[in-house]
N, C-alpha and C positions, 0 to 999 in steps of 0.2 A: 284466889285463883287467876293465874297468869291471862295475858291477853291472848287473842285469836290472832295470827299472825297471817299475814298475805303476802306470799311468793310471787313478786313481783311479775314472774313471765317473760315472756322474748321483748327486750327493748324495742326490737321492731315492730311488734302486734299492738293491739288494743289493749293490753293489760294496763300500761300505766295511764292512760284515757281513762278507761272506767273507773281505776281506783281513786282517781283525781274526782271525776265526777260525781262518785258515790259519797265520797267525805264531804265535796261542798255541798252535797244535798242531805247530809246529817245523817245520813243511812250506815254508816260505818264508823263511828265516834271513836272507838276506841282500839281500832285495828293499829296494829303497826306492820308496815310493810318491809319485807326483806329483799333488797335488791339494789338501787343503784340511786342516790339522791340526784347526781347531776341529770340522769335520763328522766327522771321525772320533774325534775325544775325545767328541762327541757320542754317537754310537752305542757307545762303549767304555761309558760311563756308564750309556746306556740299556739295554743289553742284559748289562752286567754282565761283560764280558770284559776280564781282569786283564793287559793288555796295556801294556808301557813304551813309550811313543811320545816322539820326540824331533823337533823341528823345526829342519830346516835352511836354509842360504839359497842353500848350493851341494853337489855331491858332495864336494866336499874335507873338510866336517864330518861325513859320515857315520861314524857307531859303531857297531861288534858288540854284540849282545845287546839290540839295541831296536827298533822298528819305526821308521825315519826317515822323514819326510815331507819332500818338497820343496813347500812350504806357496805357492801362487800366489794363493789367494784366500781370502777372512775372510767366509764365507757363515753368516749368524744363522739358526739353529733358529726356525722360526715365520713369518720374515720372508722370508730368502730362499729356503728349502726347507722340505719337510715331507716326511714318508715317505710313498711313495705318489703324491705328485703331481707331474706332468708342469709345467714352467714354464720361460718364456724365462732366467730368469738361469740356470737349472741347465743350458740348453743353452749358454749361453755359456760358463760354465765348463768344462762337458766340454771343448769345440773347444781352449780355452787349455791343459788338461793334456795334450791329444793332442799339440798342437803343440809344446810344449815336450820331451815326451817324445821325439819324432821327432826335433827337433833336437839333442838330445845323443846320440842314436844316430848321427845322420850325422857328428856331430865325433868319433864314436870316443870321448866319453868316458863311455859306456854301452855295454854290452854288446846289449842285447837290450832287446825292450818288450812288454809284456802289458797288454793293454786289458781293464779291468774293462767291464761292460755299460754301454751308454748308450742314450738313449731318442730316436728319431728325430724324435718329435713334440716335444720340447725344442729339438732342434737345428733343428727347422724354424721354431719361434716364434721362435727367436734370428736367422732370417734365414739359416742354412746348409741350401741344399736338397741333402745329400748323401743317396744310398738309403740307407748304413751307414758303418762303418769304413773298410771295403774300397776303395770309390772314395775317399772323404776320406784315406786313407795315401798311394794312387797320385798323387794330384796335389801332397800335400806333400813329396813325394822325386820327384817328377817323372818317375814310371815309367808307360811305356805298357803294356808286355807283363809282366801280372798275370793272377793268377787266386786263387780261394777254395779252398783244400782243407780237409776236414773229417777228423779223425783220431778216433776211438773205437771199441773195443772190438773191435778187429783190423782196422778199416777205414779204409782212405785211400780218399776219393773226391774229385775235382777237378771244379767247375762250370764248362761253358761258358757259360752265362746263369747269371744271379744272381736279382737281386732286380726281378722284372719280372713283369706280368701274362702268363697263362698262354698266352693269344693271342696277345701278343708274340714269345714263343719262335719260330713261327714264320718270323716277318722277320729275326731276329737271327740263326739258325742259317745260318750259312753253311760253305762248305769251308774257307775261310781260317780262319775262328774256331776251328772244330773240330782244324784244323791245328795252330794257334797255341797252343791251350790243352793238345793232347796232347803236342806238342814240348816246351812248358814243363815239364809233370809229370813227363818222362824226365829233363830236366837238371836239374830240382830234388829227385828223389830220388836222384840222381848226387850232388850236392851236400851235400843237407842229412843224406841217410841213410846215404850211403856205398855204395849200391847199383850195383856195376859197370855191370851190364847188366839196367837195370829191364824188367818185364815188365807193360806196362800195357791193360787191356782197357778198350775203347770202347763204351760202351752204344748201342743204337740210340732212337730217338724213339717210334716207334707199338710197340704192342701186337706182340709175337712179333719186333721187329726188323723190322716191316712186311710179315714173311712173303710176301720175293719181289716185293713190290709190292702184294701184295693189301690192306693196309691203310695203304699210303701209299706215296710214293716218295723221301722223303728220305734214307732209308738208302742208297740205290743213285744218287742224284742228288749227296747233300753228303756222307754222312758215309762213305762208303765211299773216295771218291778222296783224301779226307785220311789215310785210314788207308794206303792204297796207297804216297802219297808220302813217309810215315814210312817204310815198309819199305824202301823204296828208297834211303833215306840211312842205313838200317841199323839202325833202333829196333825192337824186339820190341813192335810194337804190333798188337794184334788186334781183330776185330770188323767191323761191329756185332754186338752180344751184345745177347738180348732182357734188357731190364731185371730180370725177374722171376726171372731164374736166374742171372745172372753175379755177385751179391754172395753166392751158396752158394759159388761156387767161389773167389773172393777169399777169403772166411773160412777154406777149406780150403787156403789158399797157393797156389793155383796162379798168381794175379798179385800184383804188388806195390801197384797202384794200380788205380782204376775212373776213366774220363772220364763223367761224367753231362750228360745235355744241359741239364736243367733244374734247378732247386731243389730241390723234392720228392722228385723221380727219387733223387737222391743224398742228399739229409738223412733222409729216413724210415729207411731202412736203420742209417745211424749211430744216429739217437736211438734205435730199437729196441733195438740191441746195447750201444749205449754212454752211453744218457742220461744218466748221473750222471759223466761222465768225458770228454765229447765237447770236443774243440779245434778251433779256427779258427785256420787257418794262412794268410797271405797269402803265395804266390807270388810270385818275382820282382822282389821291393822289394831295394833295396840295403841294407837292415837286417832282424835279425831280427823278426816281430811274431806275437805268439800272442793268443790270447782266449779265453775260457769258451765253448762253445756254447750259451749260454742270454743272454736278456735280462735286463732290468732289474727283472722280477718286483715289478712296483709293488704287486701284490695281498697280498704276503708282506712287503714291507718293512719293518724297522722291528720285525718281529715275533719276531726270533730264531731261525727256522726254516729259513732258508737253508742250502742244501748248499753245502760249498766245495770239493768234490772237483773239479771242474770246471777250477778257478781252479789248483789245486795241479798238475794234469794240464798246464795250458797254460805254468806256470812253468817245470816240470820237462822239459817241450819246448823252452821258450825255452833253458832251459841246453844243453840238448844240442846244439841247432842252433847258438848261439852256439860252443860248443867246437869243432863240427866246422870251421866256416869262419874259423877264426880263422889 
């Protein structure tokens, strides 16, 4: 089985720092970084993190006992990147790292990939108009049926709509989309976690799940028909549940995952109980991809105070999933 790759993320963000810290702590011993040797060397010296780096040109050159770097760019500190500053150059570099990691995973030369945080502003400046990692990875792998799952603090939540304005949720929320995401969730819980008969709870959209139409009709018109379709197919799916109580019962072990209708409905509970260990998993891809559930943190980049726990959780989950689907 090939190594787990870590796409380095934005050179101006905390990605390089948390990678160095996690390796120094012995938490990502066999990972290979797809990124820039010089950038990691810069942060290693700036933050005085005693990690041995080895620059490789292919995965055949990887050695144990050091942090191997498949170096794709040669960025100059102060010219091409500066800690905490978004730039076109960094946006171009980020996409290059991700494309390479995806390609190696598709070729089965690597077993999984973890993506360190990227800056959407940097990517947009470089001409890439992706809302985030998820949509880019779906395009690069030719995947139509995909979804974002967040894992942390005992919660697994999958989103029907992702990075869109709240007013657009009502346009995008259809019976077919709720059905698709909930069905994909069931299948991936079986494939990745080995849960034979996953119990999936589906959130309502409105307060109190609409309260029988008193606060909106989406539950009856859109969400319930999707749930009923899945039940007829033999899936243990329930709802629509009020979002203000369902995560309590999920944490109590009554459900294996929750399907949320929009971004904050699902992410607030995860970040409340698992802020330092949250992981983003892209469901439905032909490769394993996880990511720390936090951003580039430009405000603290280069200061040596970034927490690497979420990266370690993402790496650990990537190893687990890649072993499960071998």
